[in-house]
ROLO-496418 format. One record per residue: y, z, x of N, C-alpha, C in turn; residue number from 1. Coordinates in steps of 0.001 Angstrom, whole numbers. Atoms other than C-alpha are relative to their C-alpha. Example, Ala and Ser with C-alpha at 12.3 -4.5 7.8 and 13.67 -1.06 7.14 Angstrom:
{{-1190 0 890} {-4500 7800 12300} {1200 0 900} 1} {{-1190 -60 -820} {-1060 7140 13670} {1090 730 -770} 2} 
This chain:
{{-1244 -247 982} {-40 87 -73} {1370 16 888} 1} {{-1068 -86 -797} {3338 -850 1323} {883 1287 67} 2} {{-720 -1265 -147} {5402 2017 2657} {1606 -234 -573} 3} {{-1327 194 478} {8749 2359 795} {1115 918 605} 4} {{-685 -1052 -731} {10179 5120 2994} {1262 -846 529} 5} {{-940 863 -746} {12091 2392 4998} {931 -832 -882} 6} {{-827 774 850} {13521 687 2084} {1218 708 -537} 7} {{-1028 -542 433} {17017 1539 694} {-153 282 -1322} 8} {{156 -528 1226} {17027 3713 -2326} {1427 337 -441} 9} {{-1317 -368 537} {19968 4376 -4779} {-162 900 -1049} 10} {{157 -759 909} {20545 7319 -6662} {1175 834 -169} 11} {{-1096 -874 256} {22967 9733 -8436} {-414 1314 69} 12} {{318 -1387 105} {23049 13420 -8158} {1321 752 -393} 13} {{-1254 -833 576} {25304 15892 -10071} {383 1012 936} 14} {{-340 -948 -1093} {27347 17835 -7622} {1314 544 -519} 15} {{-1340 -651 619} {29988 20370 -9179} {702 -704 -792} 16} {{-227 910 1102} {30194 18262 -12234} {514 -1317 323} 17} {{-345 1449 -327} {30810 14997 -10325} {-1512 -609 187} 18} {{858 763 -195} {28366 12322 -10358} {61 -701 1377} 19} {{-65 735 -1106} {27770 11377 -6696} {-1185 -879 288} 20} {{942 1227 -147} {26123 8055 -5997} {-291 -33 1576} 21} {{429 141 -1419} {24152 7719 -2658} {-1024 -1076 232} 22} {{1002 727 -507} {22094 5444 -688} {-873 736 1202} 23} {{907 -723 -925} {19110 6643 1237} {-1163 -596 335} 24} {{1339 644 -438} {15943 5658 3271} {-517 745 1209} 25} {{410 -657 -991} {13779 7109 5630} {-813 1166 -410} 26} {{888 -1242 42} {11400 10109 6097} {780 1136 73} 27} {{-649 -1374 -51} {12989 13417 5321} {-321 846 1158} 28} {{208 -786 -1079} {11131 14859 8094} {564 -381 1159} 29} {{-621 336 -1172} {12939 12839 10646} {1364 664 -52} 30} {{-1383 -480 -92} {16326 13876 11961} {1000 -843 -982} 31} {{-864 450 1065} {18967 13231 9195} {1398 -483 753} 32} {{-1375 333 -246} {22114 11183 9664} {759 -420 -1306} 33} {{-788 241 953} {24964 11319 7374} {1088 -1022 39} 34} {{-797 1072 -368} {27013 8167 7002} {1247 175 -1058} 35} {{-1282 -144 777} {30697 8627 5642} {810 -1162 106} 36} {{-818 1492 -63} {32686 5369 4907} {1464 537 -38} 37} {{-1262 181 83} {36229 4719 5036} {686 -502 -1149} 38} {{-730 632 1087} {38911 3316 2685} {154 -1454 188} 39} {{281 -299 1351} {38901 1365 554} {-1494 -199 -376} 40} {{1392 381 164} {35173 860 848} {-871 1124 -718} 41} {{865 -795 380} {31976 2699 -43} {-1210 226 863} 42} {{1403 105 -626} {28399 3303 999} {-420 -1344 297} 43} {{346 1370 -126} {28050 -341 676} {382 -570 1405} 44} {{-335 512 -1347} {29776 -844 4068} {-1394 426 997} 45} {{1154 -291 -962} {26304 688 5608} {-1300 -690 -393} 46} {{1078 539 587} {24097 -1637 3707} {-856 -524 953} 47} {{725 811 -991} {22985 -3618 6899} {-563 1146 1130} 48} {{627 -962 -1151} {22136 -523 9100} {-843 1094 -554} 49} {{738 -896 435} {20464 1684 6677} {-1319 -116 286} 50} {{1410 216 -302} {17006 307 6822} {-220 42 1428} 51} {{267 -80 -1389} {17092 -300 10570} {55 1608 656} 52} {{-20 -1440 -341} {18057 3356 11099} {-1163 888 -553} 53} {{912 -487 779} {15491 4371 8636} {-1338 80 742} 54} {{1260 -41 -584} {12774 3737 11127} {-347 1201 839} 55} {{87 -1114 -845} {13633 6766 13188} {868 1319 -509} 56} {{-673 -1203 483} {15947 8989 10963} {-84 -104 -1654} 57} {{-191 18 1393} {16479 10009 7497} {1490 -205 -201} 58} {{-1289 557 187} {19584 8008 6379} {456 360 -1343} 59} {{-603 -370 1346} {21910 9235 3636} {1476 -195 -42} 60} {{-1541 501 -95} {25192 7513 2739} {545 219 -1421} 61} {{-802 -303 1284} {27293 9073 -173} {1226 -990 -262} 62} {{-1326 417 201} {30208 7336 -1886} {805 1278 -136} 63} {{-739 -934 92} {32998 9706 -1530} {733 203 -1513} 64} {{-797 -127 1293} {34908 11062 -4799} {1246 -934 136} 65} {{-1014 877 233} {37214 8486 -6033} {-390 -1504 600} 66} {{636 1245 -582} {35187 5528 -4264} {-1113 -439 -563} 67} {{1071 470 383} {32545 3372 -5116} {-644 232 -1469} 68} {{687 -280 1190} {30131 4552 -7800} {-33 1607 -248} 69} {{-290 -1327 215} {30897 8230 -7421} {1062 260 -918} 70} {{-948 -269 953} {32854 9950 -10168} {1433 65 716} 71} {{-1309 -113 -447} {36650 9606 -9999} {865 495 -1135} 72} {{-1043 -730 1015} {38417 12207 -12122} {1380 -36 447} 73} {{-1524 225 -144} {42008 12160 -12530} {634 881 1111} 74} {{-632 -827 -1037} {44417 13618 -9777} {172 1514 -463} 75} {{-66 -1192 594} {44849 16383 -12273} {-1161 934 -60} 76} {{1119 -650 234} {41427 17320 -12666} {-919 341 1391} 77} {{947 -288 -1273} {40192 17028 -9097} {1068 -97 1338} 78} {{-1043 -175 -901} {42223 17935 -5836} {-593 -906 948} 79} {{222 933 -1009} {41903 14679 -3622} {758 251 1512} 80} {{-395 -148 -1459} {42402 16207 -364} {-1273 49 908} 81} {{1079 58 -968} {40118 15885 2828} {-981 1062 11} 82} {{626 -1391 -8} {39218 19451 2746} {-819 234 -1203} 83} {{558 -218 1099} {38393 19391 -965} {-1412 -1099 -51} 84} {{1086 1081 -74} {36315 16168 -518} {-1116 364 1107} 85} {{914 -335 -925} {34470 17786 2414} {-814 1091 -830} 86} {{576 -922 880} {33779 20682 -101} {-1127 -574 -735} 87} {{1040 763 562} {31892 18365 -2221} {-1171 -726 552} 88} {{1105 488 -789} {30025 16564 478} {-874 1075 700} 89} {{887 -1042 -551} {28944 19836 1906} {-1085 421 -1027} 90} {{885 -417 1155} {27566 20845 -1408} {-1125 -1039 -244} 91} {{1036 1154 328} {25833 17381 -1737} {-1069 142 1301} 92} {{1016 75 -1044} {24112 17722 1749} {-923 1346 -403} 93} {{888 -1217 197} {23009 21436 810} {-981 -287 -1188} 94} {{767 167 1018} {21626 20085 -2526} {-1189 -874 356} 95} {{922 912 -634} {19684 17459 -559} {-948 767 843} 96} {{790 -892 -919} {18194 20381 1632} {130 -564 1387} 97} {{-290 440 -1399} {19750 18860 4749} {667 1002 767} 98} {{-551 -1006 -840} {20185 21492 7418} {904 -374 1087} 99} {{-824 399 -1097} {21221 19690 10397} {-190 -1393 -26} 100} {{-177 1414 213} {22288 16172 10925} {950 -588 999} 101} {{-1004 866 -621} {23899 13452 12927} {916 -427 -1104} 102} {{-1114 209 796} {27298 12456 11508} {625 -1391 528} 103} {{-686 1184 -163} {28712 8966 11286} {1205 34 -807} 104} {{-1337 16 583} {32379 8748 10570} {565 -1286 228} 105} {{-809 1194 -190} {34703 5893 9785} {1302 268 -669} 106} {{-1060 42 855} {38285 5834 8754} {243 1336 -683} 107} {{-36 -1014 886} {38932 8164 5901} {-1208 971 -16} 108} {{1168 -940 59} {35379 9669 6434} {133 741 957} 109} {{-125 -718 -1423} {36577 10842 9728} {567 1381 -354} 110} {{-440 -1363 517} {38749 13820 8236} {-957 861 -718} 111} {{755 -800 864} {36023 14712 5713} {-1237 466 1026} 112} {{973 -486 -1076} {33379 14602 8715} {224 1163 624} 113} {{-356 -1016 -1007} {35305 16726 11039} {435 1477 -719} 114} {{63 -1238 694} {35882 19408 8357} {-1343 571 -54} 115} {{1385 -534 -159} {32118 19690 8214} {-439 606 1293} 116} {{583 -414 -1217} {31633 19812 11775} {843 1083 569} 117} {{-554 -1269 -331} {34279 22302 12464} {-190 1315 -776} 118} {{595 -982 967} {33028 24541 9614} {-1169 583 536} 119} {{1281 -555 -382} {29535 24627 10939} {-393 -1011 1061} 120} {{349 668 -1051} {29263 23314 14414} {-1426 -93 380} 121} {{1282 -123 -324} {25767 24428 14710} {-982 -1192 -769} 122} {{548 1130 868} {24867 21792 12017} {-92 -1279 579} 123} {{-175 1180 -703} {25803 18853 14065} {-686 -340 1129} 124} {{1028 416 -1045} {23239 17187 16051} {770 -1057 1042} 125} {{-853 855 -690} {25835 14512 17151} {708 -682 -683} 126} {{-997 729 737} {28596 12327 16323} {41 -1346 413} 127} {{-297 1390 -12} {28963 8606 15711} {1285 -344 -446} 128} {{-1478 279 492} {32679 7575 15509} {110 -1519 136} 129} {{-397 1607 -65} {33487 3949 14457} {1326 -132 -734} 130} {{-1315 169 351} {36992 3446 14342} {537 1267 -863} 131} {{-601 -1437 615} {38011 6946 13205} {787 718 957} 132} {{-1110 -628 -884} {41210 8544 14465} {115 1382 86} 133} {{-63 -1602 -28} {41428 12181 15681} {989 459 1073} 134} {{-869 -218 -1141} {44133 11651 18509} {1277 -444 -432} 135} {{-1274 502 249} {47881 11120 18432} {153 -1593 598} 136} {{-92 1388 -913} {47283 8169 21138} {-462 -1089 -1172} 137} {{463 1048 1158} {45520 6195 17925} {1184 -393 -872} 138} {{-966 110 930} {48631 6353 15841} {1331 -705 586} 139} {{-1127 504 -572} {50986 3537 16897} {1199 -33 -1031} 140} {{-1247 101 728} {54304 2308 15708} {-175 -155 -1574} 141} {{65 331 1214} {53006 1226 12456} {-197 1138 -993} 142} {{79 -1042 859} {52521 4798 11377} {1171 761 -36} 143} {{-1399 -661 -35} {56254 5775 12033} {385 60 -1626} 144} {{-228 66 1569} {56796 5000 8151} {-608 1117 -766} 145} {{784 -1097 593} {53935 7127 6959} {476 1388 504} 146} {{-474 -1306 -607} {55019 9999 9393} {1148 301 -632} 147} {{-1139 -295 410} {58317 9889 7995} {-58 454 -1452} 148} {{140 -237 1426} {57274 9964 4336} {-698 1273 -60} 149} {{597 -1583 -61} {54867 13100 5257} {892 1040 72} 150} {{-781 -1128 -415} {57691 14805 6668} {1117 163 -1136} 151} {{-1209 -133 1060} {60196 14040 3703} {-489 -958 -968} 152} {{565 1101 859} {58353 12490 778} {1044 -375 -1350} 153} {{-906 487 1054} {61433 11095 -999} {-336 -1404 -448} 154} {{259 1517 614} {61414 7896 -3022} {660 -929 1007} 155} {{-491 889 -1057} {63624 6399 -200} {-997 -169 1002} 156} {{1015 216 -1066} {61021 6936 2338} {-1258 -545 -595} 157} {{1028 512 466} {58322 5998 29} {47 -1474 -226} 158} {{-209 1438 76} {59862 2418 -420} {-148 -567 1356} 159} {{-73 596 -1621} {59673 1971 3468} {-1584 -123 394} 160} {{1349 106 -384} {55883 2331 3246} {-396 -1388 -233} 161} {{474 1413 232} {53903 -951 3656} {-801 9 -1294} 162} {{752 229 1244} {52365 -2227 281} {-1334 -282 435} 163} {{1547 425 -443} {48660 -2007 1009} {-893 470 -1357} 164} {{896 -168 975} {47297 -524 -2388} {88 -1070 -1194} 165} {{103 1193 722} {46897 -3989 -3729} {-1103 -926 452} 166} {{1154 772 -560} {44394 -6847 -3428} {173 -418 1539} 167} {{-311 663 -1203} {46079 -8358 -449} {-93 1038 1142} 168} {{181 -1176 -911} {46096 -4921 1196} {-1294 384 346} 169} {{1390 -128 -104} {42547 -4508 573} {-698 -902 771} 170} {{779 1168 -922} {41556 -7795 2130} {718 203 1444} 171} {{-655 -366 -1263} {43959 -6950 4974} {-634 1138 854} 172} {{667 -962 -744} {41833 -3844 5779} {-1119 -599 730} 173} {{1160 728 -663} {39091 -6074 6662} {73 -940 1152} 174} {{-259 1267 -818} {40506 -9100 8201} {1445 54 848} 175} {{-1319 13 -648} {44076 -8028 9293} {-265 376 1547} 176} {{136 -123 -1540} {44551 -8356 12966} {-1156 -648 799} 177} {{903 681 -576} {41688 -10383 13445} {383 -1349 332} 178} {{-71 1357 -333} {41658 -13787 15289} {-724 -859 -1007} 179} {{468 773 928} {40793 -16734 13094} {-1760 -193 46} 180} {{1372 306 -194} {37351 -17044 14566} {-935 1167 -475} 181} {{710 -1293 628} {36341 -13377 13512} {7 64 -1618} 182} {{-2 -85 1460} {37846 -13666 9956} {-948 -897 -638} 183} {{830 937 724} {35476 -16524 9275} {-1242 796 -242} 184} {{1257 -913 139} {32686 -13829 9708} {-238 934 -1042} 185} {{48 -1027 1092} {33740 -11548 6915} {-287 -512 -1353} 186} {{245 352 1575} {32102 -12083 3398} {1203 450 -953} 187} {{-1174 -342 1097} {34930 -11949 751} {-437 861 -1075} 188} {{178 -804 1047} {32792 -10081 -1652} {353 1524 280} 189} {{-116 -1315 -374} {33326 -6845 323} {1638 382 -503} 190} {{-1369 -436 604} {37273 -6888 -518} {250 -48 -1339} 191} {{156 71 1633} {36554 -8231 -4143} {-321 1292 -494} 192} {{704 -1267 707} {34107 -5311 -4746} {1041 1135 118} 193} {{-906 -1200 -435} {36573 -2719 -3059} {1037 -115 -1151} 194} {{-948 -74 936} {39443 -3904 -5128} {-165 127 -1514} 195} {{614 -165 1239} {37451 -4163 -8479} {-74 1614 -246} 196} {{145 -1548 158} {36784 -324 -7865} {1426 637 22} 197} {{-1023 -433 -60} {40057 361 -6913} {1267 -209 -1098} 198} {{-915 388 1126} {41983 -1400 -9735} {-272 644 -1128} 199} {{183 -788 1046} {40504 877 -12151} {1091 867 -555} 200} {{-1360 -902 236} {43179 2847 -14295} {-297 1358 800} 201} {{-217 -1139 -635} {44271 5890 -12297} {-383 -111 1576} 202} {{577 -118 -1463} {42779 4885 -8904} {1119 -390 990} 203} {{-922 79 -973} {45883 3771 -7239} {790 1474 297} 204} {{-540 -1430 -192} {47263 7219 -7772} {-971 933 853} 205} {{1184 -838 -780} {43832 8902 -6274} {311 -632 1331} 206} {{-88 607 -1443} {44016 6480 -3198} {1434 441 543} 207} {{-1379 -684 -873} {47829 7540 -2585} {77 1262 183} 208} {{119 -1579 -319} {46998 11183 -2938} {-756 132 1211} 209} {{900 -395 -1254} {44199 10838 -287} {926 -546 1196} 210} {{-918 461 -1306} {46721 8813 2033} {931 1216 340} 211} {{-839 -1060 -272} {49217 11528 1467} {-686 1181 851} 212} {{418 -1070 -774} {46977 14116 2733} {-684 -337 1339} 213} {{402 268 -1203} {46123 12440 5665} {1013 709 1259} 214} {{-999 -882 -873} {49104 14343 7226} {-719 1316 458} 215} {{733 -1194 -256} {46987 17362 6990} {-1114 -237 1105} 216} {{985 315 -1172} {44165 15553 9093} {752 -2 1408} 217} {{-841 97 -1444} {46916 14694 11793} {305 1372 450} 218} {{-225 -1198 -406} {47876 18151 11739} {-1212 795 568} 219} {{1240 -578 -483} {44271 19175 12447} {-421 -380 1248} 220} {{419 630 -1255} {44098 17052 15704} {-232 1176 1046} 221} {{42 -1037 -924} {44559 20186 17793} {-1454 902 -177} 222} {{1151 -625 416} {41613 21933 15942} {-1195 -793 461} 223} {{982 888 -120} {39493 18919 16345} {-292 -5 1618} 224} {{154 -46 -1281} {40146 18816 20024} {-643 1214 671} 225} {{441 -1329 -528} {39256 22449 20493} {-1403 -62 -413} 226} {{1558 233 362} {35779 21653 18610} {-589 -861 1089} 227} {{707 890 -1016} {35152 18848 21110} {-94 886 1212} 228} {{6 -532 -1129} {36037 21049 24040} {-1094 1147 123} 229} {{905 -1265 98} {34233 24169 23032} {-1589 -356 -355} 230} {{1467 185 446} {30961 22711 21296} {-590 -1279 675} 231} {{675 1125 -600} {30573 19310 23296} {-1062 -833 -696} 232} {{1068 685 833} {28758 17393 20639} {-283 -1370 754} 233} {{223 1419 -646} {27090 14288 21989} {579 -1082 -874} 234} {{-747 1007 922} {29083 11405 20809} {-261 -1356 528} 235} {{127 1460 -109} {28606 7591 20479} {1374 -387 -714} 236} {{-1100 688 659} {31888 5706 20001} {-46 -1441 -80} 237} {{298 1443 187} {31607 2361 18517} {1349 -598 -482} 238} {{-1580 698 221} {35034 317 18375} {277 -1261 -323} 239} {{-571 1409 107} {36291 -2892 16869} {1401 17 516} 240} {{-1194 -92 -766} {39135 -3635 19220} {1317 -605 -808} 241} {{-1061 671 598} {41087 -5748 16741} {451 867 -1339} 242} {{-450 -1030 1170} {41720 -2613 14298} {1286 -53 -21} 243} {{-1439 87 217} {45168 -3122 12729} {489 1369 -116} 244} {{-406 -1474 416} {45367 705 12048} {290 798 1237} 245} {{-15 -1202 -1015} {44456 2603 15141} {-102 -827 1433} 246} {{-262 535 -1287} {45541 1689 18700} {-1375 300 927} 247} {{988 -95 -973} {42965 1134 21438} {91 1213 876} 248} {{-204 -1210 -894} {44477 4052 23556} {-845 1101 -785} 249} {{892 -1127 662} {42393 6245 20877} {-1219 33 558} 250} {{1549 60 -483} {38891 5352 22444} {71 1021 1366} 251} {{64 -537 -1169} {40056 6718 25858} {338 1628 -251} 252} {{-424 -1390 267} {41536 9931 24227} {-1223 950 -335} 253} {{1228 -854 207} {38028 11115 23185} {-594 294 1402} 254} {{645 -354 -1212} {37056 11091 26793} {813 1280 811} 255} {{-906 -898 -541} {39775 13739 27508} {-769 1408 162} 256} {{626 -1102 -15} {37524 16675 26794} {-1626 -146 -169} 257} {{1573 178 258} {34080 15117 25775} {-832 -303 1286} 258} {{829 341 -1270} {31437 15125 28730} {-1146 -775 -487} 259} {{1218 819 265} {28600 13438 26754} {464 -987 -904} 260} {{-524 1142 845} {30283 10263 25499} {-256 -1362 575} 261} {{203 1518 -400} {29220 6682 25348} {1018 -773 -898} 262} {{-832 873 744} {31751 4150 24332} {-259 -1543 96} 263} {{385 1496 20} {31147 456 23200} {1128 -580 -890} 264} {{-884 626 685} {34020 -1742 22215} {-332 -1423 -50} 265} {{448 1279 341} {33479 -4898 20341} {1069 -1011 -341} 266} {{-958 1163 432} {35179 -8143 19424} {-146 55 -1599} 267} {{-89 -71 1434} {35639 -6893 15832} {1140 701 -448} 268} {{-1116 -623 482} {37869 -5259 13470} {-166 1502 -514} 269} {{121 -1363 405} {38266 -2071 11452} {-1294 247 -724} 270} {{1173 -49 421} {35208 -2630 9507} {-1139 -991 1040} 271} {{810 648 -1150} {33030 -3487 12588} {-1347 -314 -560} 272} {{1320 363 345} {29681 -3391 10941} {-154 -1153 -892} 273} {{55 1453 794} {30498 -6586 8938} {-230 -952 913} 274} {{164 1025 -991} {30261 -8496 12086} {-979 451 1163} 275} {{651 -296 -1157} {28336 -6333 14547} {-1172 1210 -421} 276} {{967 -987 593} {25658 -4336 12337} {-1145 -39 751} 277} {{1383 -81 -776} {22577 -5230 14564} {312 785 1260} 278} {{-210 -698 -1160} {24294 -4213 17562} {139 1597 26} 279} {{-209 -1445 292} {25569 -905 16177} {-1207 787 -384} 280} {{1214 -672 381} {22302 -144 14529} {-843 382 1136} 281} {{899 -342 -1056} {20293 -484 17784} {744 1102 909} 282} {{-765 -999 -826} {23049 1691 19684} {-207 1542 -804} 283} {{103 -1276 689} {22906 4337 16870} {-1567 565 26} 284} {{1421 -508 85} {18991 4479 16817} {-209 550 1323} 285} {{260 -550 -1408} {18802 4812 20686} {831 1266 221} 286} {{-822 -1257 -100} {21520 7484 20604} {-770 1132 -653} 287} {{814 -1096 868} {19443 9516 17904} {-1114 437 786} 288} {{1294 -232 -706} {16226 9245 19905} {353 615 1343} 289} {{-172 -666 -1276} {17860 10021 23216} {528 1384 -127} 290} {{-466 -1457 388} {19706 13123 21783} {-1215 812 -309} 291} {{970 -841 379} {16512 14351 20107} {-994 266 1124} 292} {{787 -307 -1163} {14500 13976 23443} {608 571 1088} 293} {{-566 -517 -1044} {17151 15421 25490} {448 -853 1044} 294} {{-265 877 -1020} {18050 12184 27331} {1313 -466 46} 295} {{-1482 495 122} {21616 11541 26210} {789 652 912} 296} {{-995 -483 -1099} {24119 11934 29032} {1143 -861 218} 297} {{-1162 771 -363} {27289 10605 30165} {-418 -1272 672} 298} {{410 1160 -646} {26947 6918 31229} {480 51 1378} 299} {{-180 -166 -1423} {26695 6510 34949} {-505 907 793} 300} {{665 -1168 -700} {25020 9803 35721} {-1438 -345 312} 301} {{1568 350 -73} {21482 9555 37261} {-892 678 -869} 302} 
């Protein structure tokens, strides 16, 4: 009989009155890896790496509240802060009976994941960071207007923000900053699906509230650096160098305090898995196996 452990499953679980949709595959007896997506995407961004990783890991990828097929209560009914979203995901992980896990974070999944990591460092087996920012170096000039709005959220400062909460902005998240040869590799279904979900009533307000709370994530950068310095989690950094949001200087900022760090930079964009899922899946699988076997070390050491 065919073994369906390695096939991607799709399920919904009720967590604190929210329907949390998630994809999963693999044997629960294997090391777990929690995949946290960015904005404006969902667990759909992991569709090409779940089954390859399921050969050696128990892979779990939830849609965050406000995204994908997870419940999206109004901003009055649910507090869309990264801390509160982390509360939901923490309860989700506990409901699945996952004690310790590897953590994959991207974009807005990064603040959520680092809340989990700094609360319970003992639970984190290792970090996989794919275009996720936790240092000032990664926030270039394009972040000046958001920083001004966070400091003084007036209507005048709001009008200076780029218009990204629309179809063109959603599309630009995928292909903005890419040379033409790479734009042609991105399937348009991705941004059409994301915009279909975002265009539902009330969702622009949800996404703007989450964006506004990114200031709290930036304020936590020193806390995150202290976590890196004190706990030294093994870290695999995967980066699309044409990311329109996060500067390349970010990748070297990780090396400031992390001793066990492996960095791979690709000819890709913000959603690197759309163009380099095979390469990334192979690196993540090796990373998990090496950490579990005690073989992971800083590149270049004997």
